[in-house]
C-alpha positions as CSV (number, residue, x, y, z in Angstrom):
1,X,15.1,11.1,-67.0
2,X,11.9,13.0,-65.8
3,X,9.7,9.9,-67.1
4,X,11.9,7.6,-65.2
5,X,11.6,9.5,-61.9
6,X,7.5,9.7,-62.4
7,X,7.7,5.8,-63.1
8,X,9.7,5.3,-60.1
9,X,7.4,7.7,-57.6
10,X,4.8,4.6,-57.0
11,X,7.4,2.2,-56.0
12,X,9.3,4.7,-53.9
13,X,6.2,5.5,-52.2
14,X,5.4,1.8,-51.4
15,X,8.9,1.5,-50.0
16,X,8.5,4.5,-47.7
17,X,5.1,3.0,-46.6
18,X,6.5,-0.4,-45.7
19,X,9.6,1.1,-43.8
20,X,7.0,3.4,-41.8
21,X,5.1,0.0,-40.7
22,X,8.1,-1.7,-39.9
23,X,9.3,1.4,-37.5
24,X,5.9,1.3,-36.0
25,X,6.0,-2.4,-35.3
26,X,9.4,-2.0,-33.9
27,X,8.4,0.8,-31.5
28,X,5.0,-0.9,-30.4
29,X,6.7,-4.1,-29.5
30,X,4.8,-5.8,-26.9
31,X,6.5,-7.4,-23.8
32,X,5.6,-10.5,-21.9
33,X,4.2,-9.7,-18.4
34,X,4.8,-11.9,-15.2
35,X,2.5,-11.4,-12.4
36,X,4.1,-12.9,-9.0
37,X,2.3,-14.3,-6.0
38,X,3.5,-11.2,-3.8
39,X,1.7,-8.8,-6.3
40,X,4.6,-7.6,-8.0
41,X,4.6,-7.4,-12.1
42,X,7.8,-7.9,-14.2
43,X,7.8,-6.9,-17.8
44,X,10.2,-8.1,-20.3
45,X,10.9,-11.3,-22.5
46,X,10.6,-14.9,-21.6
47,X,13.4,-16.8,-22.9
48,X,12.4,-20.4,-21.7
49,X,10.3,-22.2,-19.5
50,X,11.7,-25.2,-17.3
51,X,10.0,-27.5,-15.0
52,X,10.8,-25.4,-11.9
53,X,12.2,-22.0,-13.3
54,X,11.5,-19.5,-16.1
55,X,14.5,-17.6,-17.7
56,X,13.7,-13.9,-18.0
57,X,14.9,-10.7,-19.3
58,X,13.7,-7.3,-18.2
59,X,12.7,-4.7,-20.9
60,X,15.9,-2.6,-22.1
61,X,18.3,-4.8,-20.4
62,X,20.4,-7.9,-21.3
63,X,20.9,-9.8,-17.9
64,X,19.2,-12.8,-17.6
65,X,17.2,-13.8,-14.5
66,X,15.8,-17.3,-13.5
67,X,12.5,-17.0,-11.5
68,X,10.9,-19.6,-9.6
69,X,7.6,-21.0,-10.8
70,X,6.6,-21.2,-7.1
71,X,6.6,-17.6,-7.0
72,X,4.5,-16.6,-10.0
73,X,0.8,-16.4,-10.3
74,X,0.5,-15.9,-13.9
75,X,2.1,-15.0,-17.4
76,X,0.6,-12.7,-19.8
77,X,2.5,-13.3,-23.0
78,X,2.9,-10.7,-25.9
79,X,0.5,-12.7,-28.1
80,X,-2.3,-12.2,-25.6
81,X,-2.3,-15.5,-24.3
82,X,-2.4,-16.1,-20.4
83,X,-1.1,-19.3,-18.5
84,X,-1.9,-19.6,-15.1
85,X,1.3,-20.9,-13.0
86,X,-0.3,-20.8,-9.3
87,X,-3.7,-19.9,-8.0
88,X,-4.0,-17.7,-5.2
89,X,-5.4,-20.2,-2.5
90,X,-7.1,-23.4,-3.5
91,X,-9.3,-22.8,-6.7
92,X,-12.1,-23.6,-4.3
93,X,-11.2,-22.5,-0.5
94,X,-12.1,-25.4,1.7
95,X,-14.7,-24.1,4.2
96,X,-16.3,-27.1,5.1
97,X,-15.2,-26.7,8.6
98,X,-16.7,-23.1,8.5
99,X,-20.2,-23.4,9.1
100,X,-22.5,-20.3,9.6
101,X,-22.9,-21.3,13.2
102,X,-19.0,-21.3,13.5
103,X,-18.7,-18.0,12.1
104,X,-21.6,-16.2,14.1
105,X,-20.4,-13.0,15.9
106,X,-16.8,-13.2,15.0
107,X,-14.9,-10.7,12.9
108,X,-11.7,-10.2,11.4
109,X,-9.8,-7.1,10.1
110,X,-7.5,-7.5,7.0
111,X,-4.3,-5.7,6.3
112,X,-5.1,-2.3,4.9
113,X,-4.6,-1.0,1.4
114,X,-2.2,1.9,1.3
115,X,-2.6,4.5,-1.5
116,X,0.3,7.1,-1.2
117,X,2.3,9.4,-3.4
118,X,5.1,9.1,-0.8
119,X,7.5,6.2,-1.8
120,X,9.2,6.3,1.6
121,X,6.1,4.9,3.2
122,X,6.4,1.0,3.5
123,X,2.8,0.1,2.2
124,X,3.2,-3.5,3.7
125,X,4.3,-2.5,7.2
126,X,2.0,0.4,7.4
127,X,-0.7,-1.6,6.1
128,X,-0.3,-4.0,9.1
129,X,0.0,-1.5,11.5
130,X,-3.3,0.0,10.4
131,X,-4.8,-3.5,10.7
132,X,-3.6,-3.8,14.2
133,X,-4.9,-0.4,15.1
134,X,-8.3,-0.9,13.6
135,X,-8.4,-4.2,15.7
136,X,-7.5,-2.7,18.9
137,X,-10.1,-0.1,18.2
138,X,-12.9,-2.6,17.5
139,X,-12.1,-4.4,20.5
140,X,-12.3,-1.2,22.7
141,X,-15.4,0.4,21.3
142,X,-17.6,-2.2,20.2
143,X,-19.6,-4.8,21.8
144,X,-21.1,-8.2,21.1
145,X,-18.3,-9.3,18.7
146,X,-15.6,-12.1,19.1
147,X,-12.3,-11.0,17.6
148,X,-9.8,-12.8,15.4
149,X,-6.3,-11.5,16.2
150,X,-4.4,-10.2,13.2
151,X,-1.6,-12.9,13.7
152,X,-4.3,-15.5,12.9
153,X,-6.0,-13.8,10.3
154,X,-2.6,-13.2,8.5
155,X,-1.4,-16.8,9.0
156,X,-4.5,-18.0,7.1
157,X,-4.1,-15.4,4.3
158,X,-0.6,-17.0,3.8
159,X,-1.8,-20.5,4.0
160,X,-4.1,-19.9,1.1
161,X,-1.3,-17.9,-0.7
162,X,-3.3,-14.6,-0.5
163,X,-0.5,-11.8,-0.5
164,X,-1.7,-8.3,0.7
165,X,-1.7,-7.0,-2.9
166,X,-4.4,-9.5,-4.0
167,X,-6.7,-9.6,-1.0
168,X,-9.6,-8.8,-3.2
169,X,-8.8,-11.8,-5.7
170,X,-11.8,-14.0,-3.9
171,X,-15.2,-12.2,-2.9
172,X,-15.9,-10.9,0.6
173,X,-18.3,-14.0,1.1
174,X,-15.5,-16.2,0.3
175,X,-13.1,-14.2,2.4
176,X,-15.5,-14.6,5.5
177,X,-15.8,-18.4,4.9
178,X,-12.1,-18.6,4.6
179,X,-11.2,-16.9,7.8
180,X,-14.2,-18.4,9.8
181,X,-15.5,-15.2,10.9
182,X,-19.2,-13.6,10.2
183,X,-17.8,-10.0,9.6
184,X,-14.7,-9.1,7.5
185,X,-13.5,-5.5,7.7
186,X,-11.7,-4.0,4.4
187,X,-9.6,-0.8,5.2
188,X,-8.1,1.6,2.5
189,X,-5.7,4.5,3.9
190,X,-5.1,7.3,1.3
191,X,-2.1,9.0,2.7
192,X,-0.9,12.2,0.7
193,X,2.5,13.9,1.1
194,X,1.3,17.3,0.8
195,X,4.9,18.9,1.3
196,X,7.0,20.5,4.0
197,X,6.7,23.3,6.5
198,X,9.6,24.9,8.1
199,X,9.7,26.7,11.8
200,X,12.2,28.4,13.3
201,X,13.1,27.7,16.8
202,X,15.8,26.4,19.0
203,X,17.9,28.6,21.4
204,X,21.7,29.5,22.0
205,X,22.7,30.1,25.8
206,X,25.2,32.2,27.4
207,X,26.0,33.3,30.7
208,X,25.0,36.7,32.1
209,X,27.7,38.1,34.5
210,X,27.1,40.2,37.5
211,X,29.8,42.7,38.7
212,X,30.0,43.3,42.4
213,X,31.7,46.7,43.9
214,X,33.3,46.8,47.4
215,X,34.5,50.1,48.8
216,X,33.9,51.7,45.6
217,X,36.1,49.0,43.7
218,X,34.9,46.5,41.3
219,X,35.4,42.8,42.3
220,X,35.8,39.5,40.3
221,X,32.4,39.1,38.2
222,X,30.2,35.9,38.9
223,X,27.7,34.3,36.6
224,X,24.2,34.3,38.1
225,X,21.8,33.4,35.2
226,X,21.7,32.2,31.4
227,X,20.4,34.1,28.3
228,X,18.5,32.5,25.5
229,X,18.3,33.4,22.0
230,X,16.6,31.6,18.7
231,X,18.8,30.7,15.7
232,X,17.6,27.4,14.4
233,X,15.0,25.7,11.9
234,X,12.9,22.8,12.0
235,X,11.1,21.2,8.7
236,X,8.1,19.1,9.2
237,X,6.3,17.0,6.3
238,X,2.8,17.2,6.1
239,X,0.3,14.4,5.3
240,X,-3.5,14.4,4.3
241,X,-5.1,11.4,5.2
242,X,-8.4,9.6,4.3
243,X,-9.5,6.6,5.8
244,X,-12.2,4.0,4.1
245,X,-13.9,1.3,5.9
246,X,-16.0,-1.4,4.7
247,X,-17.7,-4.0,7.0
248,X,-19.0,-7.2,4.9
249,X,-20.9,-10.0,6.2
250,X,-20.6,-13.7,5.4
251,X,-23.2,-13.4,2.9
252,X,-21.3,-10.7,1.1
253,X,-23.4,-7.8,2.0
254,X,-21.8,-4.5,2.5
255,X,-23.3,-3.5,6.1
256,X,-21.1,-0.4,6.6
257,X,-19.1,1.6,4.2
258,X,-17.8,4.9,5.4
259,X,-14.9,7.4,4.7
260,X,-13.5,10.2,6.5
261,X,-10.6,12.9,6.3
262,X,-8.2,12.9,9.2
263,X,-7.9,15.9,11.4
264,X,-4.2,17.0,11.7
265,X,-1.2,16.6,9.3
266,X,0.9,14.0,11.0
267,X,1.5,10.8,9.2
268,X,-0.4,8.8,12.1
269,X,-3.2,11.2,12.0
270,X,-5.5,8.0,11.1
271,X,-5.8,6.8,14.4
272,X,-8.2,9.2,15.9
273,X,-10.2,8.8,12.6
274,X,-10.4,5.1,12.9
275,X,-11.4,5.3,16.6
276,X,-14.3,7.7,15.3
277,X,-15.5,5.5,12.5
278,X,-15.4,2.3,14.6
279,X,-17.3,4.0,17.3
280,X,-20.2,4.6,14.8
281,X,-20.4,1.1,13.0
282,X,-23.3,-1.2,13.7
283,X,-21.8,-2.6,16.8
284,X,-19.8,0.5,18.0
285,X,-20.5,2.4,21.2
286,X,-22.2,5.5,19.1
287,X,-23.8,3.4,16.5
288,X,-27.4,4.7,15.8
289,X,-29.8,2.2,17.5
């Protein structure tokens, strides 16, 4: 019996080894990844690909979805193979109408990239708000530039299928040619939720009464004032904000790169910081000449 067990030991070892490999293979199974035109990434399994749609199941789920091909940028299969469904913009942006002489002195501001640990902030809306604030700041504190309004800028980005999450899919030189401007402003806002502060305040009011006497007798009392006392609390969320600006020309050169931490803890503390940085850009009112 002992001899039989000894003979079976190598076989048992092989079986255990093969089983371990199977388990590891199962736990490290790779997923298909779908990259959408709006910058979103979906992971799971692709069941079928049709002319206009793709049937897809998310990792860990059984419900099947059909995704429109028109909304998909590319697919990276579990095997590692990549298939491009739609390019961002044209494969070669049409800049034939955008000559250097046409772009001279013109500037456009892109929607800001937002980095935050606070999921309640809408990255797209706030990115557009920062874009608009920077546009207004440049318009107010610089000279010698022709501004392209944000609506026109965003319309061109949509026309060339460049969503905000993929503005860096083309080079700054190509972006300037596409927007027909000499200068393109890239902005990044790092807004970190640093916690909350609680303040005690508020008030409670009550009437203060006055008693009058006449002929030594008390008369009816009358209210003559109000007394206040504190009894409430207020909680305020604090934010640490850092603004980064990069000005690129239509030759692809980064002519102004700067960053600054905002003063104050409000979520809109970035406004004063943007004004400070714009005033000191090469075209600003406080630029070093």
